[in-house]
C-alpha positions in Angstrom: 82.6 -45.3 11.0 80.6 -47.9 12.9 77.5 -45.8 12.4 77.9 -45.5 9.0 78.2 -49.3 8.7 74.9 -49.9 10.7 73.2 -47.3 8.7 74.2 -49.0 5.3 73.1 -52.4 6.9 69.6 -50.6 7.5 69.2 -49.3 4.0 70.3 -52.8 2.4 67.6 -54.4 4.9 64.9 -52.2 4.2 65.2 -52.5 0.5 65.0 -56.2 0.6 61.6 -56.0 2.8 59.5 -54.5 -0.1 58.3 -58.0 -1.3 61.3 -58.6 -3.5 60.2 -55.7 -6.0 63.6 -53.7 -5.6 67.1 -54.9 -5.6 69.7 -53.4 -3.2 70.6 -49.7 -3.7 74.2 -50.1 -5.1 72.3 -51.6 -8.4 69.2 -49.6 -8.5 70.4 -47.6 -11.5 71.7 -50.5 -13.4 70.1 -51.0 -16.6 69.6 -54.8 -16.3 68.2 -54.5 -13.0 65.6 -51.6 -13.8 64.6 -54.1 -16.6 63.7 -56.5 -14.2 61.8 -54.4 -11.9 59.5 -53.0 -14.6 58.7 -56.8 -15.8 58.0 -58.0 -12.3 55.8 -55.1 -11.7 53.9 -55.3 -14.9 53.3 -59.1 -14.7 51.9 -58.7 -11.0 49.6 -55.8 -12.1 48.5 -57.4 -15.2 47.5 -60.7 -13.6 45.5 -58.4 -11.3 43.5 -56.7 -13.9 40.7 -58.8 -14.2 39.9 -58.7 -10.1 40.1 -55.1 -9.3 37.6 -52.8 -9.2 39.9 -49.5 -7.9 43.0 -49.0 -9.2 45.8 -46.3 -8.4 49.3 -44.8 -8.2 51.9 -46.7 -6.5 54.9 -44.4 -5.3 58.1 -45.6 -3.7 59.3 -42.2 -2.5 62.0 -43.4 -0.4 63.4 -47.0 0.5 61.4 -47.1 3.8 57.9 -46.2 2.7 55.1 -47.5 0.1 52.4 -45.4 -1.0 49.2 -46.4 -2.4 46.9 -43.7 -3.9 43.6 -45.2 -4.9 41.6 -43.9 -8.1 38.8 -45.4 -10.2 40.5 -45.9 -13.8 40.1 -48.6 -16.0 43.6 -50.4 -17.0 44.6 -49.4 -20.4 48.2 -48.2 -20.3 51.2 -48.5 -17.8 53.6 -45.6 -17.5 56.8 -46.2 -15.7 58.9 -43.8 -14.3 62.4 -43.8 -12.5 64.4 -41.4 -10.8 67.3 -42.4 -8.5 65.2 -44.2 -5.9 61.7 -43.4 -7.0 59.4 -45.7 -9.0 56.1 -44.4 -9.8 53.6 -47.0 -11.5 50.7 -45.1 -13.0 47.4 -46.3 -14.8 46.0 -44.3 -17.2 42.5 -42.9 -16.2 39.8 -44.0 -18.7 36.2 -42.8 -18.6 34.3 -45.9 -17.6 31.0 -44.2 -19.2 33.0 -44.9 -22.7 33.4 -48.5 -22.3 30.3 -50.4 -24.0 29.0 -53.7 -23.4 29.3 -56.1 -26.5 25.5 -56.5 -26.2 23.5 -53.2 -26.9 21.0 -51.8 -24.4 19.3 -50.1 -26.9 17.4 -51.1 -29.9 19.4 -50.8 -33.3 19.4 -47.4 -35.0 16.5 -46.7 -37.6 14.2 -48.9 -36.1 10.7 -49.0 -37.6 7.6 -47.5 -35.8 5.2 -50.3 -37.7 7.4 -52.9 -36.2 7.1 -51.6 -32.8 3.2 -51.8 -32.9 3.4 -55.1 -34.6 5.9 -56.3 -31.9 8.3 -57.7 -34.2 12.2 -57.4 -34.7 13.6 -54.1 -35.7 11.4 -52.1 -33.6 11.9 -48.4 -32.7 12.2 -47.5 -29.2 9.1 -46.4 -27.5 7.9 -44.6 -24.4 4.4 -44.2 -24.9 2.9 -46.9 -22.6 -0.1 -47.7 -24.8 2.2 -48.3 -27.8 4.4 -50.7 -25.5 1.5 -52.5 -24.1 0.5 -53.0 -27.7 3.8 -54.2 -28.5 4.1 -56.6 -25.6 0.7 -58.4 -27.2 2.6 -58.9 -30.6 -0.6 -58.2 -33.3 1.7 -59.6 -35.8 0.9 -63.3 -34.1 -2.9 -62.5 -34.0 -3.8 -63.2 -37.7 -3.2 -67.2 -37.6 -5.6 -67.6 -34.5 -8.3 -65.1 -36.3 -7.6 -67.2 -39.4 -8.1 -70.3 -37.3 -11.6 -69.1 -36.2 -12.5 -68.4 -39.9 -11.4 -72.3 -40.7 -13.5 -73.6 -38.0 -16.7 -71.6 -38.9 -16.1 -72.9 -42.5 -15.7 -76.5 -41.4 -18.9 -76.4 -39.2 -20.9 -75.9 -42.5 -23.3 -73.7 -40.5 -21.9 -70.2 -40.9 -24.2 -67.9 -42.8 -23.6 -64.5 -44.0 -26.1 -62.9 -41.6 -25.1 -60.0 -39.1 -25.5 -62.1 -36.4 -23.2 -64.8 -37.7 -20.7 -62.2 -38.6 -20.8 -60.6 -35.2 -20.3 -63.8 -33.4 -17.6 -64.8 -35.5 -15.8 -61.2 -34.9 -16.3 -61.5 -31.1 -14.5 -65.0 -31.6 -11.7 -63.9 -33.6 -11.3 -60.8 -30.9 -11.3 -63.5 -27.9 -8.7 -65.6 -29.9 -6.6 -62.7 -31.3 -6.2 -59.5 -29.2 -7.3 -61.2 -25.9 -6.1 -64.3 -25.5 -3.1 -64.4 -27.7 -2.0 -60.9 -26.4 -2.2 -62.5 -22.7 -0.1 -65.7 -24.2 2.5 -62.9 -25.7 2.6 -60.7 -22.5 3.2 -63.5 -20.0 5.8 -65.1 -22.2 7.8 -62.0 -22.3 7.4 -61.6 -18.5 8.9 -65.2 -17.8 11.4 -64.8 -20.8 12.7 -61.5 -19.2 16.0 -63.0 -18.4 16.4 -64.5 -21.8 15.5 -61.1 -23.3 18.3 -59.5 -21.4 20.7 -61.5 -23.0 19.4 -61.6 -26.6 17.4 -58.3 -26.9 18.0 -55.9 -23.7 16.1 -53.1 -25.5 12.8 -54.9 -25.3 10.0 -53.5 -23.0 10.4 -55.4 -20.1 14.3 -56.1 -19.5 15.0 -52.5 -20.5 12.4 -51.0 -17.8 10.3 -49.4 -20.3 7.1 -50.9 -18.4 6.9 -51.7 -15.1 6.5 -54.9 -13.3 2.8 -53.8 -11.9 1.8 -52.8 -15.4 2.9 -56.0 -16.7 1.0 -58.1 -14.3 -2.1 -55.7 -14.9 -1.9 -56.2 -18.6 -2.0 -60.3 -18.1 -5.1 -60.1 -15.9 -7.1 -57.8 -18.0 -6.4 -59.6 -21.1 -6.8 -62.9 -19.5 -10.3 -62.0 -17.7 -11.5 -60.2 -20.8 -10.7 -63.7 -23.0 -12.8 -65.8 -20.6 -15.3 -63.1 -20.3 -16.0 -63.1 -24.4 -15.9 -66.8 -24.2 -18.8 -67.1 -21.7 -20.6 -64.6 -23.6 -20.6 -66.5 -27.0 -21.4 -69.7 -25.3 -24.8 -68.1 -23.8 -25.5 -66.2 -27.3 -24.9 -69.6 -29.2 -27.4 -71.3 -26.6 -24.8 -73.8 -25.4 -25.7 -75.9 -22.5 -22.4 -76.9 -22.0 -19.8 -73.9 -21.8 -17.8 -75.5 -24.5 -15.9 -72.0 -25.6 -15.3 -71.3 -22.1 -13.5 -74.7 -21.4 -11.7 -74.1 -24.8 -10.3 -70.6 -23.7 -9.7 -71.7 -20.0 -7.8 -74.8 -21.5 -5.9 -72.7 -23.8 -5.0 -70.1 -21.4 -3.5 -72.7 -18.8 -1.8 -74.3 -21.7 -0.2 -71.1 -22.5 1.0 -70.6 -18.8 2.5 -73.6 -18.2 4.3 -73.3 -21.5 6.0 -70.0 -20.4 5.8 -70.3 -16.6 7.8 -72.5 -13.9 7.8 -75.3 -12.8 6.4 -77.0 -16.0 7.8 -74.4 -18.4 6.8 -76.5 -21.5 9.2 -74.6 -23.8 12.3 -75.9 -21.8 11.6 -79.0 -23.9 11.6 -78.4 -27.7 9.3 -81.0 -28.7 6.9 -80.8 -26.2 6.7 -76.9 -26.2 6.5 -76.2 -29.9 3.8 -78.9 -30.4 1.8 -77.1 -27.4 2.6 -73.8 -29.1 1.4 -75.3 -32.6 -2.0 -76.8 -31.2 -2.6 -73.3 -29.7 -2.3 -71.5 -32.9 -4.1 -74.1 -35.3 -6.3 -76.6 -33.2 -7.7 -74.5 -30.3 -9.1 -71.5 -32.8 -10.4 -74.0 -35.1 -12.3 -75.7 -32.4 -13.4 -72.5 -31.1 -14.9 -71.3 -34.6 -16.3 -74.9 -35.1 -17.9 -75.0 -31.8 -19.5 -71.7 -32.0 -21.4 -72.7 -35.3 -21.5 -76.5 -35.2 -20.5 -79.5 -33.3 -16.8 -80.7 -32.8 -16.0 -84.2 -34.2 -13.4 -86.6 -33.4 -12.1 -86.6 -36.9 -11.8 -82.8 -37.0 -10.0 -83.1 -33.7 -7.4 -85.4 -35.2 -7.1 -83.8 -38.1 -6.1 -80.5 -36.3 -3.8 -82.2 -33.9 -2.1 -83.4 -37.0 -1.9 -80.2 -38.5 -0.3 -79.1 -35.0 2.8 -80.8 -36.1 3.2 -78.2 -38.8 2.7 -75.5 -36.3 5.5 -77.2 -34.3 7.6 -76.4 -37.2 6.5 -72.8 -37.3 7.2 -72.3 -33.7 10.9 -73.7 -34.6 11.4 -70.7 -37.0 11.3 -68.7 -33.9 13.9 -70.6 -31.8 16.9 -69.7 -33.9 17.1 -66.0 -33.1 17.2 -67.0 -29.1 19.7 -69.8 -29.5 22.3 -67.8 -27.2 20.0 -66.9 -24.5 18.2 -70.1 -24.5 21.7 -72.0 -24.2 22.6 -69.7 -21.1 19.2 -70.3 -19.3 19.5 -74.0 -19.9 16.4 -74.1 -22.3 16.6 -77.2 -24.6 15.0 -75.7 -27.8 15.5 -77.9 -30.9 18.4 -75.4 -32.3 20.3 -75.6 -29.0 19.5 -79.4 -28.7 20.3 -80.3 -32.3 22.5 -77.7 -33.5 21.5 -75.1 -36.2 21.8 -77.1 -39.3 19.9 -80.2 -38.0 17.2 -78.0 -36.5 16.5 -76.4 -39.8 15.9 -79.4 -41.5 13.6 -80.8 -38.6 11.7 -77.4 -38.7 10.9 -77.9 -42.8 10.1 -81.7 -42.5 7.4 -81.1 -39.7 5.9 -78.3 -42.0 6.2 -80.2 -45.3 5.7 -83.9 -44.1 2.6 -82.9 -42.2 0.6 -81.0 -45.1 1.7 -83.9 -47.5 0.1 -86.4 -45.1 -3.0 -84.3 -45.0 -3.1 -84.2 -48.7 -2.8 -87.9 -48.7 -5.7 -88.3 -46.3 -7.9 -86.2 -48.4 -7.1 -88.1 -51.4 -7.9 -91.2 -49.4 -11.1 -89.7 -48.2 -12.3 -89.4 -52.0 -11.6 -85.5 -52.3 -9.0 -85.5 -54.9 -9.5 -81.7 -55.7 -8.9 -80.4 -52.4 -5.7 -82.8 -52.1 -4.5 -81.3 -55.5 -5.4 -77.7 -53.9 -3.3 -78.4 -51.1 -0.6 -79.7 -52.7 -0.3 -76.7 -55.0 0.0 -74.4 -51.9 2.6 -76.8 -50.5 5.1 -76.2 -53.4 5.9 -72.4 -53.0 6.2 -73.1 -49.2 9.4 -75.6 -50.3 10.6 -73.0 -52.6 10.8 -70.3 -49.9 12.3 -72.8 -47.4 15.1 -73.1 -49.9 15.5 -69.5 -50.9 15.3 -67.7 -47.3 14.9 -70.2 -44.4 17.6 -72.9 -45.0 20.0 -70.3 -46.2 19.9 -68.4 -43.1 17.1 -68.9 -40.2 18.1 -66.0 -38.4 18.6 -63.3 -41.0 15.7 -64.6 -43.0 13.3 -65.5 -40.5 10.8 -62.6 -40.9 11.2 -62.7 -44.8 10.5 -66.4 -44.9 7.3 -66.4 -42.6 6.1 -63.5 -44.8 6.4 -65.5 -48.0 5.6 -69.0 -47.1 3.0 -68.6 -44.1 0.1 -67.2 -46.4 0.3 -70.3 -48.3 0.2 -72.7 -45.0 -3.2 -70.8 -43.8 -4.6 -71.1 -47.0 -3.7 -74.7 -47.0 -5.4 -75.1 -43.8 -8.5 -73.3 -45.4 -8.8 -75.7 -47.8 -8.6 -78.7 -45.6 -11.5 -76.7 -43.7 -13.7 -76.6 -46.6 -12.8 -80.3 -47.3 -13.9 -81.4 -43.9 -17.6 -79.3 -44.4 -18.3 -81.4 -47.0 
């Protein structure tokens, strides 16, 4: 009789020793107690779901032992079974390969091969290394630089349609477009790889489609190629001072500090976008004009003024990267001011700059050029309201394709006005 009492006491003690999860044996089969057990276990397990890497089966086979069998499932459902003195908690096993990230690691289906070669959104996935290299240089960004050389040559007043002058201009376009713009875009993608891993993880560098060494090699080849062409053009043009080489070297340095730490100008929306605008408008104009003539202070001021419009164009590309810029601490204008305010800053920079240039031409006694420029500003404003101001992310490519041709034609009109 005494032995039976001791055995009962031991069983009671053992039941109370399991972290308070189970009531005494004499109440384990009651419905109220069972509900309490399940609720307690469920809340404990649920609170730990976010911090565990492995889950498994908790089995209380007898009052004196606890077994935990480790597995590798992801929590989805919990099944509870009770039979006498046995409680089993099971986690439904889930194939972790089927749990998808919220950010796609592949380009959207149906990507375009043309977009891939041009280096714009909607590109198809590509494995050919040469196509990937071309994609990194973003050929779609070359035309403004090429056009800038044309404007500079026109503004010099000394370009003639001779085989020599045409050959010089083509070589200058290769320096400004494929080489130095390609260098700029590649190095920018390299230093933006962490941001792209958030915004567009399927791009060539964050996706691993091209290796680190291959990217670095491409950067050096394009940089040295551009500087080499600039030096060759200086010799060909008979410059005693290597003006084109200095412009190419200065532009390359500007491109580097725009993208790379510690300065990383793009961290500041105003400074970074103005630097980008100057690179796309002023530098190629100066190169074209220096190749065939002489740079003058009024042309330098006029092109720097146009670079404010380039600032607005640069802002257009910031809207698609807001999430990544914010995560990486980059103060682009859409991050700093919000999307709505940044939209108006963008169109204001583009329109007010061009209207100011038209006013300058009118005050300089060139009314016909001023009217021609005004006629090219109007359709840009129309497309801003039709596309960009409605949705700067959805319609950014369509807006730029529609409006920018009128902008670059306006720059050419200003160049012609400068030559007379």
